[in-house]
C-alpha positions as CSV (number, residue, x, y, z in Angstrom):
1,L,-13.8,4.0,14.6
2,S,-12.4,3.1,17.2
3,N,-9.1,0.6,18.4
4,G,-6.0,2.2,16.0
5,K,-2.2,1.8,16.1
6,F,0.0,2.7,14.0
7,N,2.3,-0.1,14.6
8,N,1.4,-2.1,16.7
9,V,0.8,0.8,18.9
10,Q,-1.7,2.4,20.5
11,G,-2.5,5.7,20.9
12,I,-1.0,9.0,20.5
13,V,2.4,7.8,17.7
14,N,5.5,10.4,17.9
15,D,6.0,8.9,14.3
16,N,8.0,10.3,11.4
17,Q,6.6,7.4,9.2
18,I,2.5,8.4,9.5
19,G,1.2,12.1,9.2
20,T,-2.0,14.1,7.4
21,F,-1.4,16.1,3.4
22,N,-3.4,18.9,1.9
23,R,-2.8,19.0,-1.7
24,N,-3.7,22.5,-1.3
25,N,-3.2,24.2,-5.0
26,Y,-1.5,21.0,-6.3
27,T,-5.3,20.3,-8.6
28,Q,-3.5,17.4,-10.6
29,F,-3.5,14.5,-6.8
30,P,-7.2,13.5,-6.8
31,F,-7.5,13.6,-3.2
32,A,-8.2,17.2,-1.2
33,T,-6.6,16.4,2.6
34,G,-5.3,12.3,4.0
35,L,-3.6,10.5,5.8
36,V,-0.1,9.3,4.4
37,M,2.4,6.3,5.6
38,T,5.2,5.8,4.6
39,T,8.7,3.2,5.5
40,G,10.7,6.4,5.6
41,A,10.5,9.9,6.5
42,V,6.4,11.2,5.7
43,T,8.1,14.4,5.2
44,V,10.1,14.0,2.1
45,A,7.1,11.8,0.3
46,A,6.0,15.1,-1.8
47,G,9.2,14.7,-4.0
48,P,11.1,16.2,-5.5
49,N,13.6,12.9,-5.2
50,N,16.2,14.9,-4.9
51,Q,18.1,13.8,-1.8
52,T,20.4,11.1,-2.0
53,G,18.9,8.9,1.4
54,A,16.0,10.7,1.6
55,S,13.9,8.1,2.2
56,T,15.8,5.5,4.0
57,P,13.5,3.7,6.1
58,T,13.1,5.3,9.8
59,G,12.6,1.8,11.4
60,N,12.1,-2.3,11.1
61,Y,8.4,-2.9,11.1
62,T,7.3,-5.7,9.9
63,D,4.3,-7.7,10.4
64,A,3.2,-11.8,10.5
65,T,0.0,-11.0,9.0
66,L,1.2,-8.5,6.2
67,Q,4.8,-10.9,5.2
68,Q,1.9,-13.3,4.3
69,Y,1.0,-11.3,1.4
70,A,4.5,-10.3,0.3
71,T,6.5,-12.1,-2.2
72,N,9.8,-11.8,-0.1
73,T,10.7,-11.3,3.6
74,L,9.3,-7.6,4.0
75,N,12.3,-5.2,5.5
76,N,9.8,-2.7,6.6
77,C,6.0,-1.7,6.6
78,A,3.7,1.2,8.0
79,A,0.4,-0.3,9.3
80,L,-1.9,1.3,10.3
81,D,-4.8,-0.7,11.9
82,F,-8.4,-0.1,13.0
83,D,-12.2,-0.9,14.2
84,F,-14.6,0.8,12.1
85,L,-18.4,0.0,12.0
86,A,-20.0,0.4,8.9
87,Y,-23.8,1.7,8.4
88,A,-24.4,0.9,5.6
89,D,-24.0,-1.8,2.9
90,T,-21.0,-1.1,1.0
91,F,-17.6,1.4,2.1
92,A,-15.2,3.2,-0.2
93,F,-11.1,3.6,0.5
94,N,-9.5,5.7,-2.2
95,Y,-5.7,5.5,-1.7
96,V,-3.1,6.2,-3.9
97,F,-0.1,3.9,-4.3
98,G,3.6,5.9,-5.2
99,S,7.0,4.0,-4.2
100,E,10.4,5.0,-4.1
101,E,11.2,2.0,-6.1
102,Y,10.1,2.7,-9.1
103,P,10.7,2.2,-12.0
104,S,14.2,0.9,-10.5
105,F,12.7,-2.7,-9.2
106,V,10.6,-3.4,-11.1
107,C,11.0,-6.9,-11.2
108,A,13.8,-6.8,-8.5
109,S,13.8,-8.6,-5.2
110,Y,12.5,-5.7,-3.6
111,N,8.7,-5.5,-4.5
112,D,7.1,-2.9,-2.8
113,I,3.0,-3.8,-1.3
114,F,0.1,-2.0,-0.5
115,I,-2.8,-3.8,1.2
116,F,-6.1,-3.9,2.8
117,L,-7.1,-5.9,5.3
118,L,-11.3,-6.5,5.8
119,T,-11.7,-8.6,9.0
120,G,-15.3,-9.4,8.9
121,P,-18.4,-11.6,8.4
122,D,-18.9,-12.7,4.3
123,P,-21.7,-11.8,3.2
124,V,-22.3,-15.2,1.6
125,T,-21.2,-17.2,4.5
126,G,-21.6,-15.2,7.4
127,V,-17.7,-16.8,8.7
128,T,-16.0,-14.6,9.5
129,T,-12.5,-14.0,6.6
130,T,-9.9,-11.8,6.3
131,K,-9.5,-10.3,2.6
132,N,-6.8,-7.8,0.8
133,V,-9.5,-5.4,-1.5
134,A,-7.0,-3.4,-2.1
135,V,-6.7,-5.8,-5.5
136,I,-5.9,-4.7,-9.1
137,P,-9.4,-4.8,-11.0
138,G,-10.2,-7.4,-12.9
139,T,-8.1,-9.8,-11.2
140,V,-10.4,-11.9,-8.5
141,T,-10.6,-14.3,-10.3
142,A,-12.0,-18.5,-9.4
143,T,-8.8,-19.9,-10.3
144,N,-6.8,-17.2,-8.3
145,P,-10.3,-16.0,-5.5
146,Q,-7.2,-13.0,-3.8
147,G,-7.1,-11.2,-7.4
148,L,-3.6,-9.2,-7.6
149,P,-2.2,-7.5,-4.9
150,V,-1.0,-4.3,-5.5
151,S,2.4,-3.7,-6.1
152,I,5.5,-2.3,-8.2
153,N,5.3,-5.1,-9.6
154,T,2.3,-5.5,-10.6
155,V,0.8,-2.1,-11.3
156,N,4.0,-0.1,-13.6
157,G,5.0,0.3,-16.4
158,G,5.3,-2.0,-17.9
159,S,9.1,-2.7,-18.5
160,S,11.9,-3.4,-15.8
161,G,13.9,-1.2,-14.0
162,G,17.8,-1.6,-13.7
163,S,17.2,-3.6,-11.5
164,G,15.5,-6.3,-11.8
165,P,15.2,-8.7,-15.2
166,D,12.3,-8.2,-17.9
167,C,9.7,-9.8,-15.9
168,Y,6.1,-8.0,-16.8
169,S,4.1,-7.2,-19.5
170,A,2.1,-3.2,-19.5
171,T,-0.5,-4.7,-18.8
172,Y,-1.9,-2.8,-15.6
173,S,-0.2,-0.6,-17.0
174,A,-3.0,2.5,-17.1
175,Y,-3.3,2.1,-13.0
176,Y,0.6,3.6,-13.3
177,I,1.1,7.1,-13.5
C-alpha cells in the first residue's frame, strides 16, 4: 500500500471520522479487527444509538468522483484513497456497510452509499478504467454493466422508513442485517 489519503489529506490524519476497531468478545461481528470510517463521529459507531445528535456529520468533505455514484447531492463523505499492487490475479476486500439512516430514511432523499473504486487495466481490453466493485451480487448485467451500488435504498429490510415512500421490495433484503 502507498499514497494513502483520507478525505484528500495525505500523511497523519487527526480526524474523528476514521479509526480502527477490535471486536473483542463481540463474536457476532464478522471481522476480528479492521478500519472504520464514518461521516459522523467514529467514537459512537459501535452504538448503542441512544444519544441525540451523536451521528452529526463532523465535516462536510465532498468528492466529485463520489458524486457520480450518488443519486442525490452529497452532503458529506468519508473517502479513503490508496494505491496497492496485487501480486496475484485476484484480490479480496471484506466490508460491512452501516448507516445512521437505517431504517428511518430508506427511500427518502437521504441515501447513504458505499463504493469501492478500483482503477487499473481492464483484464480483457487492457485499457485503464475505474469500476465500483462494491455492488450487489448478481446485479451486473448487459443492460446494467455497473450493477447496483450498495446503499440504504438498495440494501434494506424491504420497506421504507417513516421519511420515505414505499419504493423498494425485499429483493436484496438477504444482505440487510
